C-alpha positions as CSV (number, residue, x, y, z in Angstrom):
1,M,64.0,49.1,165.1
2,A,61.6,51.9,165.9
3,S,61.5,53.1,162.3
4,V,60.9,49.5,161.1
5,N,58.0,49.1,163.5
6,N,56.5,52.4,162.4
7,T,56.8,51.3,158.7
8,G,55.1,48.0,159.6
9,C,52.3,49.9,161.3
10,K,51.7,52.1,158.4
11,A,51.8,49.2,156.0
12,S,49.1,47.4,158.1
13,R,47.0,50.4,158.2
14,L,47.2,50.7,154.4
15,L,46.2,47.1,154.1
16,K,43.2,47.8,156.2
17,V,42.3,50.9,154.2
18,F,42.3,48.9,150.9
19,S,40.6,45.9,152.4
20,L,36.9,45.6,151.5
21,R,35.1,45.5,154.8
22,I,31.3,45.8,154.8
23,I,30.1,46.4,158.3
24,K,26.5,45.6,158.7
25,D,24.1,47.0,161.4
26,G,25.4,46.3,164.8
27,G,29.1,46.1,163.6
28,A,32.1,47.5,165.4
29,Q,33.0,51.2,165.3
30,E,35.9,52.2,163.1
31,D,39.0,53.8,164.4
32,P,38.9,57.6,163.7
33,F,42.4,57.6,162.3
34,E,41.7,54.8,159.9
35,L,38.5,56.6,158.8
36,G,40.3,59.9,158.0
37,E,43.1,58.1,156.1
38,R,40.6,56.1,154.1
39,R,38.7,59.3,153.2
40,W,41.9,60.9,152.0
41,W,42.7,57.9,149.7
42,L,39.1,57.9,148.5
43,M,39.5,61.5,147.5
44,I,42.6,60.7,145.5
45,F,40.9,57.8,143.8
46,E,37.9,60.0,142.9
47,V,40.1,62.7,141.4
48,A,42.1,60.1,139.4
49,S,39.0,58.3,138.1
50,S,37.5,61.7,137.1
51,L,40.6,62.4,135.1
52,L,40.5,59.0,133.4
53,F,36.9,59.1,132.4
54,G,37.1,62.7,131.5
55,S,40.0,62.0,129.1
56,I,38.0,59.1,127.6
57,A,35.0,61.5,127.1
58,V,37.3,64.2,125.5
59,Y,38.9,61.6,123.2
60,A,35.5,60.2,122.1
61,H,34.2,63.8,121.4
62,A,37.4,64.5,119.4
63,Q,36.9,61.3,117.3
64,K,33.3,62.3,116.7
65,D,33.8,65.9,115.9
66,G,37.3,66.3,114.4
67,G,39.2,63.0,114.6
68,M,39.3,62.3,110.8
69,S,42.6,61.2,109.3
70,D,44.4,63.7,107.1
71,A,43.4,61.6,104.0
72,Q,39.8,62.0,104.9
73,K,40.2,65.7,105.7
74,L,41.8,66.2,102.3
75,Q,38.9,64.6,100.5
76,K,36.5,66.9,102.3
77,I,38.6,70.0,101.7
78,F,38.8,69.2,98.0
79,A,35.0,68.8,97.8
80,N,34.4,72.0,99.8
81,C,36.8,74.0,97.7
82,G,35.2,72.9,94.4
83,L,38.1,70.8,93.3
84,N,35.8,67.8,92.4
85,K,34.2,67.8,88.9
86,K,30.8,66.8,87.6
87,E,30.9,64.6,84.6
88,D,27.9,62.9,82.9
89,G,25.8,63.6,85.9
90,R,28.3,62.1,88.4
91,V,30.9,63.6,90.7
92,V,34.5,62.8,89.8
93,T,36.6,63.1,92.9
94,N,40.4,63.4,93.5
95,R,41.4,59.7,93.7
96,L,44.0,58.8,96.3
97,L,46.5,56.5,94.6
98,R,49.2,56.1,97.2
99,K,50.2,57.3,100.6
100,R,53.9,57.4,101.6
101,R,55.2,58.0,105.1
102,H,58.5,59.9,105.4
103,S,60.6,61.2,108.3
104,W,59.2,64.7,107.8
105,G,55.5,63.7,107.4
106,T,53.2,62.1,104.8
107,E,52.9,62.4,101.0
108,Y,49.6,61.8,99.4
109,I,49.5,61.1,95.6
110,Y,46.2,61.8,93.7
111,R,44.9,61.4,90.2
112,I,43.0,64.6,89.7
113,P,39.9,65.2,87.6
114,L,40.3,66.2,84.0
115,G,40.1,70.0,83.7
116,N,42.0,70.6,87.0
117,S,45.5,72.0,87.1
118,L,48.2,72.4,89.7
119,E,47.4,76.1,89.8
120,D,43.8,75.3,90.9
121,Y,45.1,73.6,94.0
122,E,47.8,76.1,94.7
123,K,45.2,78.8,94.8
124,K,43.5,76.8,97.6
125,I,46.6,75.9,99.5
126,G,45.6,78.2,102.4
127,A,42.3,76.4,102.8
128,I,44.0,73.0,102.5
129,Q,46.6,73.9,105.2
130,D,44.0,75.5,107.6
131,G,41.7,72.5,107.1
132,L,44.4,70.0,108.1
133,N,45.2,72.0,111.2
134,N,41.6,72.5,112.2
135,K,40.9,71.5,115.9
136,R,44.3,69.8,116.2
137,R,44.6,69.9,120.0
138,Q,45.7,67.4,122.6
139,L,45.5,67.2,126.4
140,E,48.5,66.4,128.6
141,V,48.8,66.0,132.4
142,N,50.9,68.5,134.2
143,L,52.6,66.1,136.7
144,K,54.5,68.8,138.5
145,A,51.3,70.5,139.5
146,F,49.7,67.2,140.6
147,P,51.0,67.3,144.3
148,H,49.5,70.7,144.7
149,M,46.3,69.8,142.9
150,K,46.6,72.9,140.7
151,Q,46.2,73.2,137.0
152,M,46.1,69.5,136.5
153,L,45.5,69.7,132.8
154,T,47.2,72.0,130.3
155,K,46.3,72.6,126.6
156,K,49.1,72.2,124.2
157,K,48.7,72.9,120.5
158,I,50.3,70.4,118.1
159,H,52.8,71.8,115.7
160,Q,51.1,73.4,112.7
161,K,51.2,71.1,109.7
162,Q,52.3,72.7,106.5
163,V,51.6,71.7,102.9
164,E,53.5,71.7,99.6
165,L,52.1,70.8,96.2
166,S,53.7,69.5,93.0
167,Y,52.5,67.8,89.9
168,D,54.3,65.2,87.6
169,G,51.2,63.7,86.0
170,T,49.8,63.1,89.5
171,L,49.2,65.6,92.3
172,H,51.6,65.2,95.2
173,V,50.4,66.7,98.5
174,K,53.2,66.7,101.0
175,V,52.0,67.2,104.6
176,Y,54.8,68.2,106.9
177,N,54.6,67.5,110.6
178,H,57.1,70.3,111.5
179,S,57.1,74.0,110.5
180,I,59.9,75.9,108.8
181,P,61.8,77.9,111.5
182,S,60.4,81.4,111.8
183,S,63.8,82.9,112.2
184,F,67.3,81.8,111.2
185,N,70.6,83.7,112.0
186,Y,73.4,83.7,109.5
187,S,75.8,82.8,112.3
188,E,74.1,79.4,112.6
189,I,75.3,78.2,109.2
190,S,77.8,75.5,110.0
191,E,78.6,74.4,106.4
192,N,82.1,75.2,105.0
193,L,81.2,77.0,101.8
194,H,83.4,77.0,98.7
195,G,83.4,78.8,95.4
196,W,80.7,81.4,94.7
197,T,78.1,79.8,96.9
198,V,75.6,81.9,98.8
199,P,73.2,80.7,101.6
200,I,69.6,81.1,100.5
201,G,67.8,79.6,103.5
202,M,66.7,76.7,105.7
203,D,63.7,74.5,105.0
204,R,62.3,72.0,107.5
205,E,65.4,69.8,107.4
206,N,68.1,71.1,105.1
207,M,70.0,74.3,104.2
208,T,69.7,75.5,100.6
209,F,72.6,77.2,98.8
210,H,72.9,79.0,95.4
211,N,76.0,78.7,93.3
212,F,76.5,81.8,91.1
213,D,79.0,79.9,88.9
214,K,76.2,77.5,87.9
215,I,73.2,79.7,87.8
216,Y,74.5,83.2,87.0
217,H,71.7,85.7,87.5
218,M,68.9,86.0,90.1
219,L,65.6,87.9,90.3
220,V,64.4,88.8,93.8
221,G,60.9,90.1,94.6
222,G,58.8,90.8,97.6
223,A,56.5,93.3,99.2
224,T,57.8,95.9,101.7
225,G,58.9,94.4,105.0
226,G,59.2,90.9,103.7
227,G,62.9,90.6,104.0
228,K,64.1,91.3,100.5
229,S,66.5,94.1,101.3
230,S,67.9,92.2,104.3
231,F,68.7,89.3,102.1
232,L,70.6,91.5,99.6
233,D,72.6,93.0,102.5
234,M,73.4,89.5,103.8
235,M,74.4,88.3,100.3
236,I,76.8,91.3,99.7
237,S,78.3,90.9,103.2
238,H,78.7,87.2,102.7
239,L,80.5,87.6,99.3
240,M,82.8,90.3,100.8
241,Q,83.7,88.0,103.7
242,Q,84.2,84.9,101.6
243,H,86.0,86.5,98.6
244,P,87.6,89.8,99.8
245,E,90.2,89.9,97.0
246,D,88.1,88.5,94.1
247,V,84.6,90.0,94.3
248,R,83.7,93.4,92.8
249,F,80.4,95.1,93.1
250,T,78.4,97.6,91.1
251,L,75.6,98.7,93.5
252,I,72.6,100.5,92.1
253,D,70.4,101.7,95.0
254,L,67.4,103.4,93.6
255,K,65.6,103.6,96.9
256,G,67.2,106.9,97.8
257,G,70.5,105.3,98.7
258,I,69.2,104.0,102.0
259,E,70.0,100.3,101.5
260,F,73.5,100.1,100.0
261,D,75.1,103.3,101.2
262,R,76.7,101.4,104.1
263,F,78.8,99.4,101.5
264,R,79.7,102.4,99.4
265,D,83.3,102.9,100.8
266,C,84.2,99.2,100.8
267,R,87.1,98.4,98.5
268,Q,85.1,95.8,96.6
269,V,82.6,98.4,95.4
270,V,83.9,99.7,92.1
271,N,80.7,101.4,90.9
272,Y,77.9,103.0,92.9
273,A,74.7,104.8,91.8
274,D,71.6,106.1,93.5
275,E,70.0,108.0,90.6
276,P,69.0,106.8,87.1
277,E,71.6,109.1,85.5
278,D,74.4,107.6,87.7
279,A,73.0,104.1,86.9
280,L,73.6,104.7,83.2
281,T,77.2,105.7,83.8
282,V,78.0,102.7,86.0
283,L,76.4,100.3,83.5
284,Q,78.5,101.8,80.8
285,N,81.6,101.2,83.0
286,V,80.6,97.5,83.3
287,V,80.3,97.3,79.5
288,E,83.8,98.6,79.1
289,E,85.0,96.0,81.6
290,M,83.3,93.3,79.7
291,K,85.1,94.3,76.5
292,K,88.5,94.0,78.3
293,T,87.6,90.6,79.8
294,L,86.4,89.4,76.4
295,G,89.8,90.4,74.9
296,R,91.6,88.4,77.6
297,L,89.4,85.3,76.9
298,K,90.1,85.5,73.2
299,E,93.9,85.7,73.9
300,M,93.6,82.6,76.2
301,K,91.3,80.9,73.8
302,A,88.9,80.2,76.6
303,R,85.1,80.1,76.4
304,D,84.5,81.8,79.8
305,V,86.2,83.0,83.0
306,I,85.7,79.5,84.6
307,A,87.6,77.8,81.8
308,A,90.2,80.5,81.9
309,N,90.6,80.1,85.7
310,I,90.0,83.8,86.2
311,K,89.1,84.3,89.8
312,E,87.3,87.7,89.8
313,R,83.5,87.9,89.7
314,H,81.6,91.2,89.2
315,F,78.1,91.4,90.8
316,I,75.7,94.0,89.7
317,V,73.1,94.4,92.5
318,I,70.0,96.5,91.8
319,D,67.3,97.6,94.3
320,E,64.8,98.8,93.0
321,I,64.6,97.9,89.3
322,G,61.2,99.5,89.0
323,E,62.8,102.9,89.2
324,L,64.4,102.2,85.8
325,A,61.1,101.3,84.1
326,S,61.1,103.8,81.1
327,H,57.3,103.4,80.3
328,K,56.4,105.2,83.6
329,E,58.7,108.2,83.0
330,V,57.0,111.5,82.1
331,S,60.2,113.4,81.4
332,K,61.5,112.8,77.9
333,E,65.1,113.2,78.9
334,L,64.8,110.7,81.8
335,R,62.8,108.3,79.7
336,A,65.7,108.2,77.2
337,I,68.2,107.5,80.1
338,K,66.0,104.7,81.5
339,E,65.5,103.1,78.1
340,E,69.3,103.1,77.7
341,C,69.7,101.5,81.2
342,E,67.1,98.8,80.3
343,Y,68.9,98.1,77.0
344,L,72.3,97.8,78.7
345,L,71.0,95.6,81.6
346,S,69.2,93.2,79.2
347,N,72.4,92.7,77.1
348,I,74.7,92.5,80.1
349,A,72.5,89.7,81.5
350,R,72.5,88.0,78.1
351,L,76.2,88.2,77.4
352,G,78.0,89.0,80.6
353,R,77.9,85.6,82.3
354,S,80.9,84.3,80.3
355,Q,82.9,87.4,81.4
356,G,82.1,86.8,85.1
357,I,79.3,89.3,85.4
358,R,76.5,88.2,87.8
359,V,73.3,90.3,87.9
360,V,71.0,90.3,91.0
361,T,67.9,92.4,90.4
362,A,65.3,93.2,93.1
363,T,61.8,94.8,93.0
364,Q,59.0,95.3,95.5
365,H,56.5,96.0,92.7
366,P,56.6,92.8,90.6
367,T,54.6,93.6,87.4
368,V,55.2,92.4,83.9
369,D,56.2,95.9,82.7
370,V,58.8,96.5,85.5
371,V,61.3,93.7,84.9
372,P,62.9,93.8,81.4
373,V,61.9,90.6,79.5
374,Q,65.5,89.7,78.5
375,L,66.7,90.2,82.1
376,K,64.0,88.0,83.5
377,R,64.6,85.3,80.8
378,N,68.2,85.1,81.7
379,S,67.6,85.1,85.5
380,D,67.2,81.3,86.0
381,A,67.2,81.7,89.8
382,R,64.3,83.4,91.5
383,L,63.7,84.3,95.1
384,C,60.3,85.6,96.0
385,F,59.2,86.8,99.5
386,R,55.6,87.4,100.3
387,V,53.7,89.4,97.7
388,D,50.1,90.8,97.8
389,T,48.7,89.2,94.6
390,T,48.9,86.0,92.6
391,S,49.9,88.0,89.5
392,A,52.9,89.4,91.4
393,S,53.9,85.9,92.3
394,M,53.5,84.9,88.7
395,V,55.9,87.7,87.6
396,I,58.8,86.4,89.8
397,L,58.2,82.7,90.0
398,D,56.0,82.1,86.9
399,A,53.7,80.4,89.4
400,P,51.4,81.3,92.3
401,G,52.4,80.6,95.9
402,A,54.3,83.7,97.1
403,D,50.9,85.4,97.8
404,Q,50.1,82.5,100.2
405,L,53.2,82.7,102.3
406,P,52.7,83.5,106.0
407,E,53.5,87.0,107.2
408,I,56.9,86.0,108.5
409,T,59.8,88.3,107.7
410,G,62.4,86.3,105.7
411,R,60.0,83.6,104.5
412,A,60.4,83.1,100.7
413,I,60.1,80.7,97.8
414,Y,63.3,79.9,96.0
415,K,63.0,78.6,92.5
416,R,65.8,77.0,90.5
417,G,64.7,75.6,87.2
418,S,61.3,74.0,87.8
419,V,62.0,73.2,91.5
420,R,60.4,75.5,94.1
421,T,61.4,75.4,97.8
422,V,59.8,77.3,100.7
423,L,62.4,78.4,103.2
424,Q,63.5,80.9,105.8
425,T,66.3,83.1,104.6
426,P,69.2,83.8,107.0
427,W,69.2,87.0,109.0
428,M,72.5,88.8,109.4
429,T,72.6,91.2,112.3
430,E,73.8,94.9,112.0
431,K,76.8,94.0,114.2
432,E,77.8,91.2,111.9
433,M,77.5,93.4,108.8
434,D,79.4,96.2,110.4
435,E,82.3,93.9,111.2
436,V,82.5,92.8,107.6
437,I,82.3,96.5,106.4
438,L,85.0,97.6,108.9
439,Q,87.4,94.9,107.6
440,N,87.0,96.2,104.0
441,Y,86.5,99.9,104.5
442,I,88.8,102.3,102.7
443,E,88.9,106.1,103.1
444,K,88.5,107.4,99.6
445,T,90.4,110.4,98.4
446,E,89.8,112.2,95.1
447,E,87.8,110.1,92.7
448,A,89.3,109.7,89.3
449,A,87.5,111.5,86.5
450,A,85.1,109.2,84.7
451,D,85.9,108.3,81.2
452,E,83.6,109.7,78.5
453,P,80.9,107.1,78.2
454,P,80.7,105.5,74.7
455,S,77.6,106.0,72.6
456,R,75.0,103.3,72.1
457,N,76.1,102.6,68.5
458,D,79.6,101.9,69.9
459,F,78.5,98.7,71.7
460,A,79.8,96.1,69.2
461,L,80.1,93.8,72.2
462,F,76.3,93.2,72.1
463,E,76.4,91.5,68.7
464,E,75.7,87.8,68.8
465,T,78.8,85.8,69.5
466,S,79.6,82.2,70.4
467,L,79.8,83.4,74.0
468,S,76.2,84.5,74.1
469,H,74.8,81.0,74.1
């Protein structure tokens, strides 16, 4: 009963506190207890009202200074970047045709002025993205701090919006509300992979894979420290793990042997080179293997290894292809060796796919004279990490964009056909790679003497056949 009475007393006091009582001159004196409690509640009310009206003021300022919609911001960005055109004395703007909302964000579709190209907008993608993220801040109340009256407001930055551009007769500007993950571990891949499929990376929502039995060769580029070599290590380890009995590798490591040496004694590695002279020998070995496989296919009357149900696949992985560029070589003898390597590689890429040969070529110096034309032409899959210049991006992707990638290790653009996807490539830890290598390590004894390499005129395999198309 005592507690009930106390509760009743407190309730009556609260009623008195919140009652409007105006005591004029000559009125009664207030109880000191009631006066103190009233002042405490008035202080709370004052703080709360200050927060409310302060929030309204901040919101009004935001609306005035930076509260434009993304569509309005895009129009201003286009104008400030010089993407509008003058025609007959009037300004022709980028006309917004449609706006589509998606689970990932918003897509804006524009009719662009005559004379503009997709490349013009891709060169400005950094300005477009930064402009959309300009002054994007919000205020939120930290309720846990409220009882202690400390740090009542905290600033929290909204997720950075990211932009992708494409063109199909109209310009599509995709504004994503969520960023691509800045790191992604190989062990996080939950999909059950089949065939000759390799994980390429994660975009904002989905995992992207590459099937080497559909697109046979891949060109990889990227500046130092971008994640190119880590991707190659992951790919080799993945293929060893998935196909320990059926995959074979020719590894050509022209960066002093520092990248692929860890795989050298794995049973799947049938050829290894770390100097141009050795590269020539191992490429000649691959040609001999191609001849044997071609003979098997003829006997089976099959067009390729897939039709013949031959399980083995042979991957030639080269890092750094620039070291085989003959035009840079001063030594006459080495220049001849490198010319031969370029010749062999170009023809292996052109003819080897039917015999189960897959070529993955990497460079950190993407220039037009580094990658052999025939090799690039037959590499329908491209993966480009961040590069320093637009021209370097053009060499790998035939489009700009890789020069605009953020400085995040593992961030790349994957191109398959005409479709380009920005993604985060998976990272395989040293421990994970060591486990794969340990399972496939063999202690090599005496190496068999290498066969005498055939002369260049002996490569009848490189004549045009029905298998080369």
